[in-house]
One Martini backbone bead per residue (centre of mass of N, CA, C, O) as a GRO file, in nm:
protein
  440
    1MET     BB    1   0.151   1.920   1.858
    2GLN     BB    2   0.424   2.039   1.997
    3THR     BB    3   0.726   2.165   1.851
    4ASN     BB    4   1.124   2.177   1.861
    5PHE     BB    5   1.259   2.227   1.596
    6THR     BB    6   1.509   2.311   1.409
    7ALA     BB    7   1.611   2.451   1.120
    8GLU     BB    8   1.833   2.241   1.073
    9GLN     BB    9   1.662   1.985   1.105
   10LEU     BB   10   1.444   2.069   0.870
   11LYS     BB   11   1.640   2.003   0.626
   12ASP     BB   12   1.543   1.730   0.676
   13SER     BB   13   1.300   1.551   0.523
   14HIS     BB   14   1.225   1.354   0.746
   15VAL     BB   15   1.187   1.559   0.972
   16ALA     BB   16   0.980   1.741   0.832
   17GLU     BB   17   0.763   1.522   0.805
   18SER     BB   18   0.743   1.444   1.105
   19GLU     BB   19   0.658   1.720   1.208
   20LYS     BB   20   0.385   1.728   1.062
   21ILE     BB   21   0.270   1.478   1.198
   22LEU     BB   22   0.297   1.560   1.498
   23ARG     BB   23   0.111   1.822   1.476
   24LYS     BB   24  -0.162   1.647   1.440
   25CYS     BB   25  -0.150   1.553   1.717
   26VAL     BB   26  -0.406   1.545   2.005
   27HIS     BB   27  -0.404   1.308   2.229
   28CYS     BB   28  -0.683   1.135   2.231
   29GLY     BB   29  -0.655   0.795   2.203
   30PHE     BB   30  -0.807   0.633   1.979
   31CYS     BB   31  -0.572   0.437   1.893
   32THR     BB   32  -0.577   0.241   2.144
   33ALA     BB   33  -0.843   0.078   2.067
   34THR     BB   34  -0.688  -0.057   1.785
   35CYS     BB   35  -0.433  -0.166   1.919
   36PRO     BB   36  -0.294  -0.469   1.955
   37THR     BB   37  -0.068  -0.423   2.175
   38PHE     BB   38  -0.245  -0.271   2.377
   39THR     BB   39  -0.462  -0.487   2.408
   40LEU     BB   40  -0.257  -0.699   2.527
   41LEU     BB   41  -0.050  -0.512   2.727
   42GLY     BB   42  -0.138  -0.210   2.841
   43ASP     BB   43   0.086  -0.019   2.719
   44GLU     BB   44   0.137   0.299   2.624
   45LEU     BB   45   0.415   0.233   2.464
   46ASP     BB   46   0.217   0.013   2.293
   47SER     BB   47   0.115   0.267   2.149
   48PRO     BB   48   0.092   0.515   1.932
   49ARG     BB   49   0.109   0.749   2.134
   50GLY     BB   50   0.362   0.646   2.281
   51ARG     BB   51   0.546   0.630   2.030
   52ILE     BB   52   0.530   0.926   1.955
   53TYR     BB   53   0.676   1.030   2.205
   54LEU     BB   54   0.939   0.877   2.157
   55ILE     BB   55   1.002   0.993   1.877
   56LYS     BB   56   1.001   1.291   1.945
   57ASP     BB   57   1.228   1.286   2.153
   58MET     BB   58   1.447   1.168   1.969
   59LEU     BB   59   1.437   1.378   1.733
   60GLU     BB   60   1.454   1.653   1.880
   61ASN     BB   61   1.735   1.555   2.031
   62ASP     BB   62   1.920   1.405   1.837
   63ARG     BB   63   1.922   1.093   1.927
   64PRO     BB   64   1.989   0.796   1.990
   65ALA     BB   65   1.879   0.503   2.015
   66ASP     BB   66   1.732   0.301   2.257
   67GLU     BB   67   1.616   0.026   2.414
   68LYS     BB   68   1.333   0.136   2.470
   69VAL     BB   69   1.255   0.231   2.190
   70VAL     BB   70   1.309  -0.036   2.039
   71LYS     BB   71   1.110  -0.215   2.186
   72HIS     BB   72   0.843  -0.050   2.098
   73ILE     BB   73   0.890  -0.039   1.792
   74ASP     BB   74   0.921  -0.347   1.744
   75ARG     BB   75   0.614  -0.402   1.844
   76CYS     BB   76   0.528  -0.283   1.591
   77LEU     BB   77   0.325  -0.388   1.307
   78SER     BB   78   0.211  -0.191   1.093
   79CYS     BB   79  -0.116  -0.205   1.060
   80LEU     BB   80  -0.276   0.090   1.074
   81ALA     BB   81  -0.529   0.120   1.262
   82CYS     BB   82  -0.474   0.410   1.363
   83MET     BB   83  -0.537   0.552   1.087
   84THR     BB   84  -0.838   0.474   1.078
   85THR     BB   85  -0.910   0.615   1.363
   86CYS     BB   86  -0.794   0.885   1.314
   87PRO     BB   87  -0.926   1.223   1.322
   88SER     BB   88  -0.636   1.387   1.224
   89GLY     BB   89  -0.440   1.244   1.010
   90VAL     BB   90  -0.215   1.061   1.114
   91HIS     BB   91   0.094   0.948   0.960
   92TYR     BB   92   0.227   0.686   1.103
   93MET     BB   93   0.386   0.530   0.890
   94HIS     BB   94   0.605   0.751   0.830
   95LEU     BB   95   0.702   0.779   1.121
   96VAL     BB   96   0.794   0.482   1.181
   97ASP     BB   97   0.985   0.463   0.944
   98HIS     BB   98   1.179   0.679   1.048
   99ALA     BB   99   1.248   0.542   1.315
  100ARG     BB  100   1.379   0.289   1.184
  101ILE     BB  101   1.603   0.436   1.041
  102HIS     BB  102   1.728   0.561   1.297
  103ILE     BB  103   1.788   0.294   1.436
  104GLU     BB  104   1.972   0.169   1.217
  105LYS     BB  105   2.189   0.415   1.246
  106THR     BB  106   2.211   0.433   1.597
  107TYR     BB  107   2.173   0.117   1.663
  108LYS     BB  108   2.312  -0.161   1.842
  109ARG     BB  109   2.247  -0.467   1.820
  110PRO     BB  110   2.242  -0.762   1.904
  111LEU     BB  111   2.393  -1.015   1.752
  112THR     BB  112   2.148  -1.208   1.711
  113ASP     BB  113   1.969  -0.991   1.580
  114ARG     BB  114   2.153  -0.922   1.342
  115ILE     BB  115   2.156  -1.204   1.219
  116MET     BB  116   1.854  -1.245   1.174
  117ARG     BB  117   1.810  -0.992   0.996
  118GLY     BB  118   2.020  -1.068   0.784
  119ILE     BB  119   1.888  -1.328   0.687
  120LEU     BB  120   1.615  -1.212   0.600
  121ALA     BB  121   1.738  -1.002   0.393
  122PHE     BB  122   1.892  -1.231   0.221
  123VAL     BB  123   1.636  -1.426   0.156
  124LEU     BB  124   1.329  -1.331   0.117
  125PRO     BB  125   1.368  -1.134  -0.153
  126TYR     BB  126   1.473  -1.426  -0.279
  127PRO     BB  127   1.343  -1.691  -0.429
  128GLN     BB  128   1.584  -1.887  -0.453
  129ARG     BB  129   1.680  -1.868  -0.162
  130PHE     BB  130   1.408  -1.936  -0.031
  131ARG     BB  131   1.374  -2.216  -0.152
  132LEU     BB  132   1.629  -2.336  -0.024
  133ALA     BB  133   1.554  -2.272   0.270
  134LEU     BB  134   1.292  -2.450   0.272
  135ILE     BB  135   1.428  -2.717   0.234
  136GLY     BB  136   1.582  -2.701   0.502
  137ALA     BB  137   1.326  -2.646   0.685
  138TYR     BB  138   1.184  -2.916   0.634
  139PHE     BB  139   1.403  -3.073   0.814
  140GLY     BB  140   1.380  -2.868   1.075
  141ARG     BB  141   1.078  -2.857   1.176
  142PRO     BB  142   1.073  -3.076   1.415
  143PHE     BB  143   1.257  -2.855   1.600
  144ALA     BB  144   1.085  -2.604   1.673
  145GLY     BB  145   0.979  -2.662   1.963
  146LEU     BB  146   1.254  -2.691   2.099
  147LEU     BB  147   1.363  -2.407   2.037
  148LYS     BB  148   1.131  -2.244   2.179
  149ARG     BB  149   1.204  -2.347   2.473
  150PHE     BB  150   1.479  -2.179   2.494
  151GLY     BB  151   1.453  -1.914   2.377
  152GLY     BB  152   1.510  -1.632   2.236
  153PRO     BB  153   1.674  -1.691   1.945
  154PHE     BB  154   1.553  -1.980   1.931
  155ALA     BB  155   1.256  -1.894   1.906
  156LYS     BB  156   1.292  -1.757   1.629
  157MET     BB  157   1.384  -2.011   1.483
  158GLY     BB  158   1.129  -2.173   1.545
  159ALA     BB  159   0.929  -1.980   1.409
  160MET     BB  160   1.052  -2.006   1.127
  161LEU     BB  161   1.012  -2.316   1.097
  162GLU     BB  162   0.700  -2.320   1.148
  163LEU     BB  163   0.638  -2.146   0.878
  164ALA     BB  164   0.710  -2.369   0.719
  165PRO     BB  165   0.630  -2.587   0.507
  166ALA     BB  166   0.528  -2.931   0.509
  167LYS     BB  167   0.628  -2.893   0.214
  168ALA     BB  168   0.782  -2.870  -0.057
  169PRO     BB  169   0.838  -2.645  -0.283
  170LEU     BB  170   0.682  -2.510  -0.563
  171ARG     BB  171   0.606  -2.451  -0.895
  172GLY     BB  172   0.474  -2.268  -1.126
  173GLN     BB  173   0.302  -2.274  -1.433
  174LEU     BB  174   0.320  -1.925  -1.475
  175GLU     BB  175   0.607  -1.827  -1.501
  176GLY     BB  176   0.849  -1.591  -1.519
  177PRO     BB  177   0.916  -1.418  -1.763
  178GLY     BB  178   0.631  -1.276  -1.949
  179THR     BB  179   0.358  -1.333  -2.186
  180PHE     BB  180  -0.007  -1.332  -2.163
  181ARG     BB  181  -0.256  -1.408  -2.356
  182THR     BB  182  -0.559  -1.381  -2.448
  183ASP     BB  183  -0.860  -1.579  -2.494
  184GLN     BB  184  -0.970  -1.353  -2.655
  185PRO     BB  185  -1.024  -1.194  -2.953
  186GLU     BB  186  -1.014  -0.935  -2.764
  187ARG     BB  187  -0.839  -0.685  -2.618
  188LYS     BB  188  -0.891  -0.492  -2.318
  189GLY     BB  189  -0.589  -0.521  -2.196
  190ARG     BB  190  -0.287  -0.423  -2.004
  191VAL     BB  191  -0.092  -0.600  -1.755
  192ALA     BB  192   0.081  -0.609  -1.458
  193LEU     BB  193   0.242  -0.865  -1.253
  194LEU     BB  194   0.337  -0.930  -0.946
  195SER     BB  195   0.534  -1.183  -0.843
  196GLY     BB  196   0.735  -1.171  -0.622
  197CYS     BB  197   0.891  -1.359  -0.351
  198ALA     BB  198   0.733  -1.541  -0.139
  199GLN     BB  199   0.468  -1.631  -0.277
  200PRO     BB  200   0.577  -1.818  -0.523
  201VAL     BB  201   0.690  -2.022  -0.309
  202LEU     BB  202   0.445  -2.081  -0.112
  203ASN     BB  203   0.208  -1.989  -0.356
  204PRO     BB  204   0.182  -2.023  -0.695
  205GLY     BB  205  -0.137  -2.040  -0.741
  206ILE     BB  206  -0.213  -1.741  -0.729
  207ASN     BB  207  -0.090  -1.641  -1.000
  208ASP     BB  208  -0.216  -1.852  -1.178
  209ALA     BB  209  -0.512  -1.771  -1.124
  210THR     BB  210  -0.489  -1.476  -1.214
  211ILE     BB  211  -0.411  -1.529  -1.508
  212ARG     BB  212  -0.655  -1.694  -1.592
  213LEU     BB  213  -0.873  -1.484  -1.521
  214LEU     BB  214  -0.764  -1.255  -1.710
  215LYS     BB  215  -0.764  -1.406  -1.978
  216ARG     BB  216  -1.075  -1.467  -1.980
  217SER     BB  217  -1.131  -1.135  -1.954
  218GLY     BB  218  -0.917  -0.996  -2.185
  219TYR     BB  219  -0.615  -1.007  -2.078
  220GLU     BB  220  -0.291  -0.895  -2.075
  221ILE     BB  221   0.005  -1.046  -1.931
  222VAL     BB  222   0.288  -0.917  -1.750
  223LEU     BB  223   0.618  -1.046  -1.659
  224PRO     BB  224   0.874  -0.872  -1.587
  225LYS     BB  225   1.191  -0.807  -1.650
  226GLY     BB  226   1.373  -0.735  -1.342
  227GLU     BB  227   1.206  -0.787  -1.115
  228VAL     BB  228   1.158  -0.719  -0.768
  229CYS     BB  229   1.129  -0.665  -0.471
  230CYS     BB  230   0.941  -0.413  -0.322
  231GLY     BB  231   1.086  -0.363  -0.008
  232ALA     BB  232   0.926  -0.416   0.258
  233LEU     BB  233   1.108  -0.594   0.438
  234VAL     BB  234   1.344  -0.379   0.465
  235HIS     BB  235   1.182  -0.128   0.534
  236HIS     BB  236   1.078  -0.247   0.823
  237MET     BB  237   1.401  -0.249   0.916
  238GLY     BB  238   1.537   0.037   0.810
  239LYS     BB  239   1.649  -0.029   0.510
  240GLU     BB  240   1.657   0.217   0.298
  241GLU     BB  241   1.847   0.166   0.054
  242ALA     BB  242   1.736  -0.113  -0.024
  243SER     BB  243   1.441  -0.022  -0.077
  244LEU     BB  244   1.507   0.200  -0.291
  245GLU     BB  245   1.644   0.015  -0.494
  246ASN     BB  246   1.398  -0.159  -0.551
  247ALA     BB  247   1.213   0.068  -0.642
  248ARG     BB  248   1.381   0.163  -0.885
  249ARG     BB  249   1.383  -0.101  -1.043
  250ASN     BB  250   1.073  -0.121  -1.073
  251VAL     BB  251   1.024   0.144  -1.213
  252ASP     BB  252   1.189   0.079  -1.463
  253VAL     BB  253   1.034  -0.172  -1.551
  254TRP     BB  254   0.741  -0.047  -1.570
  255MET     BB  255   0.808   0.196  -1.756
  256ARG     BB  256   0.891   0.024  -1.994
  257GLU     BB  257   0.607  -0.097  -2.036
  258VAL     BB  258   0.459   0.166  -2.079
  259GLU     BB  259   0.632   0.260  -2.332
  260GLU     BB  260   0.603  -0.010  -2.514
  261GLY     BB  261   0.275  -0.123  -2.435
  262GLY     BB  262   0.131  -0.050  -2.200
  263LEU     BB  263  -0.069   0.027  -1.897
  264ASP     BB  264  -0.352  -0.014  -1.684
  265ALA     BB  265  -0.187  -0.191  -1.466
  266ILE     BB  266  -0.059  -0.282  -1.139
  267LEU     BB  267  -0.069  -0.598  -1.006
  268ILE     BB  268  -0.162  -0.723  -0.671
  269THR     BB  269  -0.166  -1.026  -0.443
  270ALA     BB  270  -0.011  -0.863  -0.208
  271SER     BB  271  -0.096  -0.628   0.018
  272GLY     BB  272   0.181  -0.550   0.135
  273CYS     BB  273   0.298  -0.463  -0.139
  274GLY     BB  274   0.085  -0.253  -0.217
  275THR     BB  275   0.144  -0.043   0.002
  276THR     BB  276   0.435   0.016  -0.094
  277ILE     BB  277   0.393   0.087  -0.398
  278LYS     BB  278   0.191   0.324  -0.330
  279ASP     BB  279   0.463   0.469  -0.183
  280TYR     BB  280   0.683   0.545  -0.393
  281GLY     BB  281   0.630   0.848  -0.430
  282PHE     BB  282   0.731   0.913  -0.143
  283MET     BB  283   1.007   0.763  -0.121
  284LEU     BB  284   1.104   0.930  -0.414
  285LYS     BB  285   1.062   1.251  -0.388
  286ASP     BB  286   1.393   1.328  -0.360
  287ASP     BB  287   1.429   1.202  -0.652
  288PRO     BB  288   1.473   1.348  -0.954
  289ALA     BB  289   1.483   1.073  -1.134
  290TYR     BB  290   1.200   0.936  -0.978
  291ALA     BB  291   0.950   1.089  -0.876
  292GLU     BB  292   0.759   1.083  -1.126
  293LYS     BB  293   0.768   0.777  -1.186
  294ALA     BB  294   0.673   0.679  -0.907
  295ALA     BB  295   0.395   0.816  -0.915
  296LYS     BB  296   0.293   0.652  -1.159
  297VAL     BB  297   0.316   0.374  -1.034
  298SER     BB  298   0.130   0.422  -0.790
  299ALA     BB  299  -0.123   0.487  -0.972
  300LEU     BB  300  -0.123   0.188  -1.109
  301ALA     BB  301  -0.160   0.053  -0.848
  302LYS     BB  302  -0.332  -0.267  -0.772
  303ASP     BB  303  -0.538  -0.457  -0.643
  304ILE     BB  304  -0.697  -0.721  -0.770
  305THR     BB  305  -0.983  -0.643  -0.654
  306GLU     BB  306  -0.982  -0.346  -0.747
  307PHE     BB  307  -0.990  -0.440  -1.050
  308LEU     BB  308  -1.220  -0.666  -1.074
  309VAL     BB  309  -1.470  -0.471  -1.024
  310THR     BB  310  -1.421  -0.364  -1.343
  311VAL     BB  311  -1.481  -0.661  -1.439
  312ASP     BB  312  -1.592  -0.904  -1.665
  313LEU     BB  313  -1.632  -1.246  -1.555
  314GLY     BB  314  -1.905  -1.348  -1.596
  315GLU     BB  315  -2.030  -1.659  -1.544
  316PRO     BB  316  -2.076  -1.885  -1.329
  317LYS     BB  317  -1.963  -2.241  -1.309
  318VAL     BB  318  -2.009  -2.235  -0.994
  319GLN     BB  319  -2.182  -2.351  -0.693
  320PRO     BB  320  -2.054  -2.332  -0.383
  321ASN     BB  321  -2.206  -2.321  -0.104
  322LEU     BB  322  -2.022  -2.131   0.091
  323THR     BB  323  -1.866  -2.036   0.392
  324ILE     BB  324  -1.707  -1.723   0.453
  325ALA     BB  325  -1.421  -1.599   0.609
  326TYR     BB  326  -1.322  -1.267   0.599
  327HIS     BB  327  -0.986  -1.164   0.584
  328SER     BB  328  -0.861  -0.847   0.651
  329ALA     BB  329  -0.590  -0.717   0.585
  330CYS     BB  330  -0.420  -0.455   0.702
  331SER     BB  331  -0.302  -0.363   0.421
  332MET     BB  332  -0.591  -0.338   0.310
  333GLN     BB  333  -0.776  -0.173   0.519
  334HIS     BB  334  -0.547   0.038   0.621
  335GLY     BB  335  -0.338   0.090   0.389
  336GLN     BB  336  -0.569   0.092   0.127
  337LYS     BB  337  -0.884   0.099   0.187
  338ILE     BB  338  -0.984  -0.207   0.138
  339THR     BB  339  -1.319  -0.358   0.196
  340ARG     BB  340  -1.549  -0.425  -0.025
  341GLN     BB  341  -1.448  -0.571  -0.289
  342PRO     BB  342  -1.390  -0.866  -0.203
  343LYS     BB  343  -1.678  -0.927  -0.095
  344ASP     BB  344  -1.836  -0.864  -0.353
  345LEU     BB  345  -1.701  -1.081  -0.530
  346LEU     BB  346  -1.782  -1.327  -0.353
  347LYS     BB  347  -2.088  -1.283  -0.357
  348THR     BB  348  -2.123  -1.291  -0.668
  349ALA     BB  349  -1.998  -1.593  -0.675
  350GLY     BB  350  -2.180  -1.736  -0.413
  351PHE     BB  351  -2.092  -1.657  -0.138
  352ASN     BB  352  -2.096  -1.673   0.214
  353VAL     BB  353  -2.022  -1.377   0.380
  354LYS     BB  354  -1.816  -1.323   0.671
  355ASP     BB  355  -1.746  -1.145   0.936
  356VAL     BB  356  -1.494  -1.075   1.165
  357PRO     BB  357  -1.436  -1.048   1.468
  358GLU     BB  358  -1.211  -0.813   1.516
  359GLY     BB  359  -1.107  -0.732   1.216
  360HIS     BB  360  -0.892  -0.494   1.291
  361LEU     BB  361  -0.709  -0.709   1.394
  362CYS     BB  362  -0.422  -0.858   1.393
  363CYS     BB  363  -0.260  -1.179   1.328
  364GLY     BB  364   0.083  -1.139   1.339
  365SER     BB  365   0.252  -1.120   1.088
  366ALA     BB  366   0.391  -0.864   0.957
  367GLY     BB  367   0.596  -1.011   0.784
  368THR     BB  368   0.852  -1.059   1.034
  369TYR     BB  369   0.709  -1.058   1.315
  370ASN     BB  370   0.662  -1.376   1.367
  371ILE     BB  371   0.980  -1.395   1.416
  372LEU     BB  372   1.067  -1.139   1.603
  373GLN     BB  373   0.758  -1.170   1.762
  374PRO     BB  374   0.631  -1.460   1.860
  375GLU     BB  375   0.454  -1.416   2.113
  376ILE     BB  376   0.262  -1.197   2.010
  377ALA     BB  377   0.181  -1.337   1.746
  378LYS     BB  378   0.040  -1.580   1.880
  379ARG     BB  379  -0.178  -1.427   2.034
  380LEU     BB  380  -0.305  -1.301   1.781
  381ARG     BB  381  -0.367  -1.561   1.632
  382ASP     BB  382  -0.553  -1.693   1.844
  383ARG     BB  383  -0.761  -1.465   1.837
  384LYS     BB  384  -0.828  -1.479   1.538
  385VAL     BB  385  -0.916  -1.777   1.521
  386ALA     BB  386  -1.146  -1.760   1.725
  387ASN     BB  387  -1.311  -1.554   1.557
  388ILE     BB  388  -1.339  -1.718   1.302
  389GLU     BB  389  -1.475  -1.980   1.433
  390LYS     BB  390  -1.744  -1.835   1.516
  391THR     BB  391  -1.858  -1.844   1.203
  392LYS     BB  392  -1.847  -2.129   1.080
  393PRO     BB  393  -1.659  -2.205   0.842
  394ASP     BB  394  -1.543  -2.358   0.547
  395LEU     BB  395  -1.368  -2.095   0.489
  396ILE     BB  396  -1.086  -1.884   0.414
  397ALA     BB  397  -1.040  -1.543   0.312
  398THR     BB  398  -0.768  -1.373   0.136
  399GLY     BB  399  -0.489  -1.116   0.031
  400ASN     BB  400  -0.237  -1.259   0.207
  401ILE     BB  401   0.032  -1.461   0.260
  402GLY     BB  402   0.099  -1.403   0.556
  403CYS     BB  403  -0.183  -1.468   0.671
  404MET     BB  404  -0.205  -1.754   0.564
  405THR     BB  405   0.036  -1.866   0.725
  406GLN     BB  406  -0.045  -1.780   1.011
  407ILE     BB  407  -0.339  -1.892   1.035
  408GLY     BB  408  -0.275  -2.190   0.942
  409LEU     BB  409  -0.138  -2.270   1.224
  410GLY     BB  410  -0.439  -2.243   1.396
  411THR     BB  411  -0.601  -2.414   1.165
  412ASP     BB  412  -0.819  -2.639   0.967
  413VAL     BB  413  -0.918  -2.423   0.801
  414PRO     BB  414  -0.926  -2.329   0.499
  415ILE     BB  415  -0.695  -2.113   0.316
  416VAL     BB  416  -0.781  -1.866   0.061
  417HIS     BB  417  -0.742  -1.694  -0.208
  418THR     BB  418  -0.946  -1.489  -0.376
  419ALA     BB  419  -0.841  -1.553  -0.667
  420GLU     BB  420  -0.883  -1.863  -0.652
  421LEU     BB  421  -1.190  -1.856  -0.612
  422LEU     BB  422  -1.262  -1.699  -0.871
  423ASP     BB  423  -1.135  -1.889  -1.074
  424TRP     BB  424  -1.311  -2.132  -1.006
  425VAL     BB  425  -1.599  -2.013  -1.056
  426TYR     BB  426  -1.491  -1.896  -1.363
  427GLY     BB  427  -1.324  -2.189  -1.474
  428GLY     BB  428  -1.133  -2.310  -1.281
  429PRO     BB  429  -0.971  -2.473  -1.057
  430CYS     BB  430  -0.960  -2.620  -0.772
  431PRO     BB  431  -0.828  -2.567  -0.497
  432ASP     BB  432  -0.601  -2.768  -0.339
  433ASN     BB  433  -0.708  -2.710  -0.020
  434LEU     BB  434  -0.985  -2.831  -0.112
  435GLU     BB  435  -1.205  -3.041  -0.011
  436PRO     BB  436  -1.440  -3.224  -0.167
  437GLU     BB  437  -1.664  -3.215   0.066
  438ARG     BB  438  -1.671  -2.885   0.062
  439VAL     BB  439  -1.768  -2.861  -0.270
  440GLN     BB  440  -2.051  -3.040  -0.296
   0.00000   0.00000   0.00000
C-alpha cells in the first residue's frame, strides 16, 4: 500500500510504526474471509481491509477521529484472525492499537459511552473493586433482561449484569502474594504466576489448580507482591498511559524476582493477558528506562500450556473417558500462535479431544467487547455454541476466562480451564462444575 506521510509526521514513533504496517498491506482481501464482524455484517468497513483504509486516511491526514471511524474500529474484536490469515505479515494488532489511542485522544464520545468505559476501567482491573461490584451485580442480575429490552446504554448495563456469576464470588485457597514450595524433594525450577485481575475473582480455582499441578511437578511458584493488571483492558480502550503504567509496574515486580531468586518463566493462565505481556517489549520500546527490561519480561512470558508441554507431569491418576470440545481462544491461536500444545496435553491426559467447526471465529468475549458491543457479541456467541454442540462433547475446555464466561451463558455443557482438567487427571480434585455422572 502506498503511503503519503510527511517527514514531520514520521517523527512520531506510533505513526512511523503504523506507516511500516500499512505499506505491507497488498489489498488482497484474504483477511475478510476470517474476520468475524465481516462474516456477520458483510460490510467492507467491518473487515480488517476496510478498517485499514479508514485508519490510513485518518492518520495520513492527521485529523481527529469521527463517528464513522469510531463506529467501525469499535466493532473490531482484536481477535487477530486476520493476522493468522494475512500472507503479507501485516501486523494489524499494532495498527488498530494505534487507532484506538488516536481515537481516545481526538474523539469525544457520547456521555453514556464515556461513563460506561470509565466504570469498566475503574473496576475491572482491580480485584477488590471487581469483587465488590460482582456482589452488587448478583442482586441486580434478575433485571438484566429488562434493561436489555430498553436498548442503548441500558442494553450495555444489562449485558454487564448478565455476565456476572449466578452466585457470589469466592476467594481462592492459594491466593498471594507469596511463595509456594515444591512437593518434590528437589526443585526443578522457579516460576512466577500471574494472579490476574478478573480471573481470580470469577474463577479462583484456575490458579489454585495451576499451583497444585506445578508443585507436584517439582516447581516453586511465586505470586509476586506489587503485581497489577496486565493492562490489556485499558489498552484496548486506547488508554495508553494507564496501560503503560501497569506494564512498567509489572516489569519492575518481575525483574525484582529475576534478580533476587531467578525465574524460569512468567506463567499466565488467561491467554488474553498473555498476548499483552508478550507485547510489553514493543509497548515500552521507546522508554529508555524500561525497553530492555520489558523485552526480557516478554521473553519469559509463557502460557501455562506452552510451559507444561516441557514438564514431566507423571502418570495420570484418573482415566477421564470424556469427550472434550477444545475452544482455542483468539488470543491463544491468533495472538500467541499456540494451537497444538493445549490439545496435546489433554490427549496425553486421556481425553478425546475434538476441534470445533469454524474454530477460527471469535466467541464474542474479547475483553470488554461483550459489554460494549452486546448485540454482535451475542450473535457470535450463539454461532460458537452451535458449532461446539455439533461435536456432542461432555465438556468444553479452553484457556481464557473471558471465553469461559461468554460461552457459558449460551450452553449447559460444562466449560473448564485446561489447567483445572490437567490438575484433576494428575492428582488434584475434580473441577467444581463437573457433575459426578459426567466423570464416572
